[in-house]
Structures are given as structure tokens and as C-alpha cells.
C-alpha positions in Angstrom: 106.3 92.1 68.7 105.8 91.9 72.7 105.8 88.4 72.1 109.2 87.8 70.4 110.3 90.1 73.2 109.1 87.7 76.1 110.2 84.7 73.8 113.8 86.5 73.6 113.9 87.3 77.2 112.8 83.6 78.2 115.8 82.1 76.0 118.1 84.4 78.0 117.3 83.6 81.2 117.3 79.8 80.2 120.6 79.9 78.6 122.0 81.7 81.5 120.7 78.8 84.0 121.3 75.9 81.7 123.7 76.4 79.1 122.9 77.9 75.1 122.2 74.0 74.0 120.0 73.1 77.0 118.4 76.3 77.1 117.4 76.5 73.5 116.3 73.1 73.8 114.1 73.8 76.6 112.4 76.9 74.9 111.6 75.0 71.8 109.6 72.5 74.2 108.1 75.3 76.0 106.5 76.9 72.5 104.7 73.7 72.3 103.2 74.3 75.6 102.4 77.9 74.7 100.4 76.4 71.3 98.4 74.1 73.6 97.6 76.0 76.5 97.3 79.6 74.8 94.3 81.4 76.5 92.4 84.4 76.5 93.2 87.6 78.8 92.4 87.6 82.1 89.2 89.5 83.5 91.2 92.3 84.8 94.9 93.1 83.8 95.9 94.4 87.0 94.5 95.1 90.8 92.3 97.9 92.0 90.9 99.3 95.2 87.9 96.8 95.1 90.4 94.0 95.3 90.4 92.0 98.3 91.2 88.2 99.0 89.7 85.8 101.6 92.2 83.0 102.3 90.6 79.6 103.4 91.5 75.9 103.1 88.8 74.2 100.8 87.4 72.4 104.2 87.6 75.2 106.5 83.5 75.1 106.9 82.1 71.8 106.7 78.5 70.7 106.6 76.8 67.0 106.1 74.9 68.0 103.3 77.6 68.8 100.6 81.1 68.4 100.1 83.6 71.1 101.6 84.3 73.4 98.3 80.4 73.4 97.6 79.9 74.4 101.3 82.3 77.1 101.0 80.6 78.7 97.8 77.3 78.1 99.3 78.6 80.3 102.6 80.3 82.8 100.2 77.1 83.2 98.3 74.9 83.5 101.3 76.7 85.6 103.5 79.7 87.3 101.8 78.1 87.9 98.2 80.6 90.5 96.2 81.9 92.6 99.3 85.2 90.3 98.7 85.9 89.5 95.2 89.0 87.0 95.3 89.3 83.7 97.2 92.9 82.1 97.7 92.0 78.2 98.0 94.9 76.7 100.0 96.5 73.5 98.5 93.2 71.7 97.7 95.4 68.5 95.9 95.9 65.2 97.4 98.5 65.0 100.3 100.0 63.6 102.7 101.0 65.9 105.3 101.6 69.8 106.2 97.8 70.2 105.9 97.9 70.4 101.9 101.6 71.3 101.5 103.1 67.9 100.5 101.3 67.2 97.4 100.8 64.0 96.2 99.4 64.8 93.0 99.2 68.6 91.4 96.6 67.6 88.9 94.0 66.3 91.1 91.6 68.2 93.6 91.4 66.2 96.8 88.3 64.0 96.5 87.6 64.7 100.0 87.1 68.5 99.0 85.3 67.9 96.1 86.4 68.4 92.2 87.5 70.6 89.5 83.8 71.3 88.7 83.3 72.6 92.1 86.5 74.8 91.7 85.3 76.2 88.5 81.7 76.8 90.1 83.9 79.0 92.4 85.4 80.8 89.7 82.7 82.0 88.2 81.9 84.6 91.1 85.4 85.0 92.4 89.0 85.5 91.0 90.9 82.4 92.7 94.5 82.0 93.6 96.0 78.6 93.5 99.1 77.3 95.2 101.7 76.3 93.2 103.8 74.0 95.9 106.7 73.5 93.5 110.0 73.6 95.6 108.7 70.0 96.7 106.4 67.1 96.5 105.2 64.5 98.6 107.4 61.2 99.1 103.9 59.3 98.4 103.7 61.0 95.3 104.0 58.7 91.9 107.3 60.9 90.8 109.1 60.0 94.0 108.0 56.3 94.5 109.0 55.9 90.4 112.2 57.4 91.4 112.6 54.9 94.0 111.6 52.2 92.0 114.4 53.1 89.3 112.1 54.4 86.6 114.5 56.4 84.0 112.1 58.9 83.5 112.3 60.5 87.1 115.7 59.7 87.9 116.7 63.4 87.9 113.7 64.9 89.4 114.9 64.8 92.8 118.3 66.3 94.5 120.4 63.5 95.7 123.0 64.4 98.1 126.4 63.1 99.7 125.8 63.0 103.6 129.6 62.9 104.0 129.8 66.5 102.6 129.4 70.0 104.4 125.9 71.3 104.2 126.4 73.9 107.0 126.2 76.9 104.7 122.4 76.0 103.7 119.8 78.4 105.2 117.3 76.2 107.3 113.9 77.1 107.8 113.0 74.5 110.2 115.1 72.5 112.9 115.1 69.4 110.8 117.3 67.3 109.0 118.6 68.8 105.4 118.7 65.4 104.0 116.6 61.9 104.1 117.7 58.7 103.9 115.8 56.5 101.3 116.0 53.1 100.2 116.2 53.1 96.0 116.1 50.3 93.4 120.1 50.8 93.5 120.4 50.6 97.2 120.6 53.4 100.3 120.2 57.1 98.9 120.0 60.3 100.3 117.9 63.2 99.0 117.4 66.9 99.8 114.2 67.9 102.0 114.2 71.4 102.9 111.0 71.2 105.0 110.4 67.8 106.2 111.0 63.7 105.2 107.8 64.0 103.4 108.4 67.0 101.7 111.0 65.9 98.8 112.8 69.0 97.1 112.5 68.9 93.4 115.6 69.4 90.8 115.2 72.2 88.5 118.4 71.5 87.0 116.3 69.0 85.5 114.7 70.2 81.9 112.2 67.3 82.2 111.1 68.7 85.6 110.9 72.4 84.7 108.8 71.9 81.8 106.3 69.7 83.9 105.9 72.4 86.6 105.6 74.9 83.6 102.8 72.6 82.3 101.2 72.3 85.4 101.1 76.3 85.7 99.4 76.4 82.5 96.5 74.0 83.6 96.0 75.9 86.9 95.3 78.9 84.7 93.2 76.9 82.4 91.0 75.8 85.8 90.3 79.3 86.7 93.3 80.6 88.6 93.8 84.6 88.1 96.6 84.5 90.9 99.4 81.8 91.4 101.3 81.5 94.8 104.5 80.4 94.6 105.3 78.2 97.7 108.7 78.6 99.2 110.0 79.8 95.9 113.2 81.2 97.6 114.6 77.6 98.0 114.1 76.4 94.5 117.8 76.2 93.4 120.0 74.3 95.2 123.9 74.6 95.1 126.5 73.2 97.8 128.8 75.9 99.3 126.0 78.3 99.0 122.9 79.6 101.2 120.7 77.8 98.7 118.0 80.7 99.0 117.4 83.6 96.5 120.1 82.3 94.2 120.4 84.0 90.9 119.1 80.7 89.2 115.9 81.0 91.3 115.1 84.7 90.3 115.6 83.8 86.7 113.3 80.8 86.9 110.6 82.7 88.5 111.0 85.3 85.5 110.7 82.5 82.8 107.2 81.5 84.6 106.0 85.0 84.4 107.1 85.5 81.0 105.4 82.0 80.1 102.1 83.0 81.6 102.3 86.3 80.1 102.0 84.3 76.8 99.6 82.1 77.9 97.2 84.0 79.7 98.3 88.0 79.8 97.0 89.3 83.0 97.8 86.1 85.5 99.4 87.6 88.7 102.3 85.5 90.4 102.8 86.3 94.2 106.2 84.9 95.4 105.9 83.6 99.1 109.0 84.0 100.8 109.2 84.5 104.6 112.3 86.3 104.9 113.8 89.6 105.7 112.3 92.6 103.8 115.1 93.1 101.4 115.3 89.6 100.3 111.6 89.6 100.2 111.1 92.5 97.8 114.0 91.2 95.5 111.6 89.2 94.1 110.0 92.2 92.0 113.1 91.9 89.9 113.1 95.3 88.2 109.3 95.7 88.9 108.4 94.5 85.3 109.8 91.1 84.8 109.6 88.9 88.2 106.9 88.6 90.8 103.8 91.0 90.4 103.4 90.8 94.0 105.4 89.7 97.2 103.8 88.8 100.7 104.3 91.6 103.1 105.7 89.6 106.0 106.8 92.2 108.3 103.4 93.7 108.7 101.7 90.9 111.0 104.3 90.8 113.7 105.0 94.7 113.4 101.3 95.1 113.7 101.0 92.7 116.5 103.8 94.2 118.3 102.1 97.8 118.0 98.9 96.6 119.8 100.8 94.8 122.6 103.1 97.3 123.6 100.7 100.3 122.9 103.0 102.0 120.4 103.2 102.2 116.4 106.8 103.8 116.2 108.6 100.5 114.8 105.2 99.8 112.2 105.4 103.7 111.5 109.4 103.8 110.8 109.0 100.7 108.6 106.1 101.9 106.7 107.9 105.1 106.1 111.1 103.3 104.8 109.1 101.2 102.2 110.3 101.4 98.7 108.2 102.6 95.8 106.5 100.0 93.6 106.2 100.0 89.9 102.7 100.5 88.4 102.3 96.8 87.9 103.7 95.4 91.5 102.2 95.8 94.7 102.7 94.3 98.1 99.7 91.2 99.2 99.2 92.3 103.0 98.1 89.8 105.5 98.0 89.5 109.0 97.0 86.2 109.9 97.3 83.1 107.5 97.2 79.0 107.8 100.8 79.7 109.1 101.8 81.6 112.1 103.1 84.9 112.6 106.6 84.8 111.1 109.3 87.0 113.0 112.5 86.6 110.7 111.1 89.5 108.8 111.5 92.2 111.7 115.2 91.1 111.9 117.1 94.6 111.8 113.6 96.3 112.8 113.0 94.7 116.5 115.3 93.7 119.0 116.2 90.2 119.9 114.6 91.4 123.7 111.3 92.6 121.8 110.8 89.5 119.8 111.4 87.5 123.1 109.0 89.6 124.7 106.1 88.9 122.0 106.9 85.3 122.0 106.4 85.3 125.6 103.0 86.9 125.6 102.0 84.5 122.9 102.8 81.9 125.3 100.6 83.7 128.0 97.8 83.9 125.6 97.8 79.9 125.0 99.9 79.9 121.8 103.2 78.5 121.1 106.8 79.3 119.4 108.5 77.5 116.5 112.1 77.8 116.6 114.7 77.5 113.7 118.4 76.1 113.5 120.8 79.2 113.3 123.6 76.5 112.2 125.6 77.3 115.0 124.2 75.1 117.6 121.6 77.7 118.9 118.1 78.3 117.9 115.8 81.7 117.7 112.1 82.0 117.4 111.0 81.6 113.7 107.2 81.4 114.2 104.5 82.6 116.5 101.6 79.8 116.4 98.7 81.4 117.7 95.3 82.9 116.3 95.5 86.4 115.7 92.4 87.4 117.9 94.0 85.5 120.7 97.2 86.8 120.1 95.9 90.0 120.9 93.7 89.3 123.8 94.1 91.0 127.1 92.9 89.0 130.4 90.2 90.2 132.0 89.2 93.1 129.4 85.6 93.7 128.4 84.8 92.2 125.1 84.0 95.1 123.4 87.1 96.6 123.8 88.7 93.3 122.4 86.4 93.7 119.4 87.7 97.3 118.8 91.2 96.5 119.1 91.1 93.4 116.6 89.1 95.5 114.1 91.8 98.3 114.5 94.3 95.9 113.7 92.2 94.4 110.4 91.9 98.3 109.7 95.3 98.8 109.2 95.6 95.6 107.1 92.7 97.3 105.2 94.6 100.6 104.8 98.4 100.1 104.0 99.6 100.2 100.4 98.9 96.7 98.5 96.1 94.0 98.3 94.6 92.9 101.4 94.3 89.2 102.3 92.0 88.3 105.0 91.9 85.0 106.5 88.8 83.2 107.1 89.4 83.0 111.0 90.1 86.7 111.2 86.9 87.2 109.2 85.3 84.9 111.5 86.5 86.0 114.7 87.7 82.8 115.8 90.3 81.9 118.8 92.9 79.5 119.2 91.9 75.5 118.5 93.7 73.8 121.3 91.9 70.7 120.3 93.4 70.9 116.8 97.0 71.5 118.2 96.1 68.0 120.7 94.9 66.0 117.8 97.5 66.7 115.4 100.7 67.4 117.6 101.3 70.4 115.4 101.6 74.0 116.8 100.1 75.6 113.3 97.0 73.6 113.9 96.2 76.5 116.3 94.7 78.2 113.7 93.2 75.8 110.9 89.9 75.0 112.9 87.5 73.2 110.6 83.9 75.0 111.6 80.8 73.4 111.3 78.3 75.5 108.8 75.2 75.0 110.9 77.2 76.2 114.4 78.8 79.1 112.5 75.6 80.4 111.2 73.8 80.3 114.5 76.9 82.0 115.7 76.6 84.3 113.1 73.2 85.2 113.9 73.6 85.8 117.5 73.5 89.2 117.8 76.5 90.6 120.0 78.7 87.6 119.9 82.4 88.2 118.5 81.7 86.0 115.5 78.7 88.3 114.6 80.4 91.7 115.6 83.7 91.0 113.9 82.0 89.6 110.7 79.6 92.4 109.9 82.1 95.0 111.1 84.8 93.8 108.7 82.4 93.5 105.8 81.2 96.9 106.6 84.8 98.2 106.7 85.7 96.3 103.0 82.4 97.7 101.6 83.6 101.2 102.5 87.3 100.5 101.7 86.3 99.6 97.9 84.4 103.0 97.3 87.8 104.8 97.9 90.3 105.2 95.1 92.8 106.0 97.7 93.1 102.6 98.2 93.9 101.7 95.0 97.2 99.1 95.8 99.4 101.6 93.8 98.2 105.1 95.5 101.0 106.9 97.2 101.7 106.3 101.1 103.0 108.9 102.9 103.6 108.0 107.1 102.5 110.8 109.3 104.1 110.9 112.8 101.4 112.6 114.7 101.8 110.6 117.9 103.6 107.0 118.6 100.4 105.9 119.9 98.8 106.1 116.4 99.5 104.6 113.0 98.6 107.6 110.7 98.9 107.3 106.7 98.1 109.6 104.0 97.0 107.7 100.9 96.6 109.5 97.4 95.4 108.0 94.1 98.0 109.2 91.4 95.4 109.0 89.0 92.5 110.7 90.3 94.6 112.9 93.1 91.9 111.8 95.8 93.4 111.8 99.4 92.5 109.8 102.4 94.0 110.1 106.0 93.9 106.7 107.9 94.6 107.0 111.9 94.4 104.0 113.9 95.0 104.5 117.9 97.0 101.5 118.8 96.6 102.1 122.7 94.3 101.8 125.5 94.4 105.7 125.9 92.5 108.5 124.3 94.6 110.4 121.9 94.3 114.1 120.5 95.5 114.8 117.2 95.9 118.1 116.2 94.3 118.9 112.9 97.6 120.8 111.4 99.5 117.6 111.9 97.1 115.9 109.2 95.9 118.5 107.2 97.8 121.6 105.3 94.5 123.4 105.6 93.9 122.7 109.1 90.4 121.6 107.3 87.5 119.8 109.0 87.0 116.0 108.2 84.4 113.6 107.5 85.0 109.9 109.0 84.2 107.4 106.3 84.3 104.7 109.0 81.9 106.3 111.4 79.8 108.2 108.6 80.2 111.4 110.8 81.6 114.8 110.4 84.7 115.6 112.8 85.6 118.8 114.1 88.3 117.9 116.8 90.1 114.7 116.0 90.1 112.8 119.1 90.7 109.3 119.2 89.3 106.4 121.7 91.2 103.6 122.7 91.7 101.4 119.6 89.8 103.8 117.4 90.3 104.1 113.5 89.3 106.9 111.2 89.6 107.5 107.5 89.3 110.9 107.1 88.7 113.0 104.2 88.6 116.8 103.8 85.5 118.7 103.5 
């Protein structure tokens, strides 16, 4: 009965997007895919407080002895164990640019990283997230090369465009041309390229293309993916004289993907990646049951950064207070750092233009860069701050111990707020700006994509007192403690406590067990006294899970964090 309901919903969405005849034809072909790929239930049907994800490139850690995927598996086994249970391996397919996000072949593992067997080995010990980079494909892919050759099978896989028409309404994520001139077997043509001339947008008006993508997603699940990250999904459907972002057709196709995966492998989790203002971002939850299971919490990185740079958590607290409730099977995917920079579009309407510019200037002072977007009126504005998160928080001339505490305080906010935390590998390892990487590639984003030598890394982790050793061990310790607190379930209630603008304070309560926990994080370099009456109705004494000690008077040292339980 449930499966038939899903099929009916798929048919309704397909017919709305493609019309009755074409929609029914697509559904008939989808049923054949379901028969070929129907798999068993995923290990868990949802997430809980024990789900913590590491975000990493397949070759973020390298060794001379093994290929990168084997090296990653070895490092995790020996140094991380089961403290972290999930791993997002950033695009590990053959590619031609953008550090993996210009995919040449969706169904191959980049031989420089390893092979499918290596991916399967990782999936035996960790829940894996694969990237579905399905808005665009490499200009050197077989699909596009066959299109250029005039192969009839691929002529409708891409969006051809007329350069004489007006494209000014189209939202542009980067200050680059929207259309790219190519030489086709029939002569010169122009194709739609949202991100770069090496990333050719796919045409979802083509039923053949849609079916091919659905089959790719099914194969990803077959290869061990529990999570599928839909990269840049907001740009999926193109239509002239619109913004061509977040269109109804895009939402309906994501809904089709969700229902298809629920049939193929129930428990598979779809995460949409849409680096846009909050209202647009959460629209991918659909009605809370029919679209993405999780959305990236994009305002969190810039708001957390602003809090520590200003010593004031006012904006972060007000934003968290205004968050809408999620359904029992939707939640946020939280992060501070990633392979990309810190996007600032998500804080439009929260931080002023002057405050964003102030953060941008601070990032430049700390050795970082600023990427700009084209506003469509001849002006540009900051789109992304390109910097390592540790380096973004640095203050010149400050003691290392204080910098470590500030960085850990920021990560503690990540571990505490509602949702599933994703920790970037360079945050887990206490890395800093990689200026050599920027010089080598000429790309700002390389500043946070350093490739580490396993032997050197292990040596630094074994050096007592090194930044890497302090950050790595402290973060693993906090993750272990987090996993023991049911109040950190991704769907546990969250109440913001406005106790002091220098303190980010929330109360988490597990709805099933009633277990409460109060989070306090001092974002300033000042000592802060917090009145017990402001965080407890009973004025009770507390036990701090982080310091493993009783707390009578709540006094937060500079950048100190507490997880308080009433005793």
C-alpha cells in the first residue's frame, strides 16, 4: 500500500513537470529501475545523537605506502575509531576541475584515489555520504563529447541557449559568463554553464537524462551510500525570464528522487546543498515528509564566526531562536568549515552590509580571501570568505592556549545545536591556511584543501601540546561525550536562553525521554557570570559534562563552554 502511494506520488509529480504522456512513460521506465536495484533497508531508518560526520576529500591524507582511500581508512581505523560513525567523501570520481565537482564519469572511482573495493571497505565501518553532482558534468565527459560529435542519443542532455536573448533575470552564483560557446558537429552553439565553462549544465527536460541520473543514484546506494548530497540542486531546472533557481520543477524532481530511493533502499537520506538565504534553503524540506531529509545549515558558519570576532552572540542567538521546528524525520546538517569557504549570502537580512564587509576585511587580515558574486546590475558583493576556520578565528599575538579554547568553543556550538554535525577534516586536525595551495592552483578555495602527509600528520598528533594534538584529542573527547547525551538527538527540542550577549545559550530536551541539557558557550575574551535562575527554573546545582565536575556558581572563563545537567 505504501509503495503504491509512492508510485502515485511519483506519477503526479512527473505529470506536473512533464505532462501526462511523458510522465507516464518516465514512470514505466522508473519501475524497471526499481526492479533492477531494489535493495534492503539501510542500517538505520533515521539519525540520532550518535551520528557525527567527518567531511573529507578522498586524498586529504596521503602516504607513499597506499592509495589515498586506503590511507584514509587506515587513519580512521587507527586514530578515530568509532568515535565518528559517518564519513562524507567529497567527489571521488574522475574529474577535470573544481577539485572534483566537474565530474567526468559518475560511475567510476578516480584511479588516483583507489577503486570501488576501497569505497566498499570504508562502508563496512562507516556510514558514507556520496556527492551527486547532478546539476552539471565536465566538458570532457563522454556525455558532452558525444553531444559535440552530434551523437543523437546525447543531443538533449544539455541546455542550448541563444546568446541574443535576455538572461538578466537568471541568478548567478559566480561572476562568470552564463553561456559558453562550443564547436558542435552542426556548427557553433552556446550551452548553459551556471558555474564554469568546464561544468556544463544538464537538461532535465530530457526524460533520458532524468532516467540516467536516477539510475546513477540507485547505483550509489548499491555501492554503500547511506547519504546522498545533492550538489547545487537549486539550479536544476532552467527557464528563461525566471531566476532559474528553486523553481517548482526542481522541487518536484527532488521529491521524485526521494520517493524513488525510498522504494529502492528505505532509510537512504537525501541532503540538499543550497547555499542561499535561509527561507529558500529550508524550502527543500517540502512538507516535512516528501523532499529532503536534511538541509545544510548555511547561516551557522558565518554567524558563529561573527560571534567570536565581535565577542557578541546576539545575532546567532536571535537566528537560532527564530528557527522553524522540523518534522520527526527532517533535520539540519550543521557545519562550520567545509571544502568551500564561508558563504555570506545566507546571512542576508541578518547581518548588515557593513557587518559582512567587516568580516571580509578581518578574513583578509588573517591571510584569507573574498570571492564576489555578480549582482546583475554591474555591482559585486561578497559571496564567500575563503579561509581556514582556525585561521579565521585567530587574533594576532594571542597565546596559543586561548586560540585553542576559542576554536573548541566554536566547534562546541556546532556539536550542540539542533541537527547532525559535520566536521571538516581540517577542523578535526587543527589545520591552518594553506597559502602554498592557493599559489599552486590560483584558486582561493585551495586555502582550506591542503593534502597532508600521513607520516608528518601522525608525528604532529603525537607531539604533546601541538595545536593538532590539542584540537584533535579535545574534539574527539567532546564528540564521545555528545554521543552519550540523548538531549543532542537531532530532533530534540531547542530553546534559546538569552542570558548575556557574550554567551550563546540553548536548552536541548529530548522529547521521548524528557532528558534536558543546557549549553553555554562564551564567545568573548571576558569572564562571564551567569545567574542560575536564568538557566534553571529551580535554581539547582549543575554537573558539567565537558569538565566532568560539579558547578555551583556558573562562571564562564573566556571562550569556555559548558554542557550542564541539573543535579
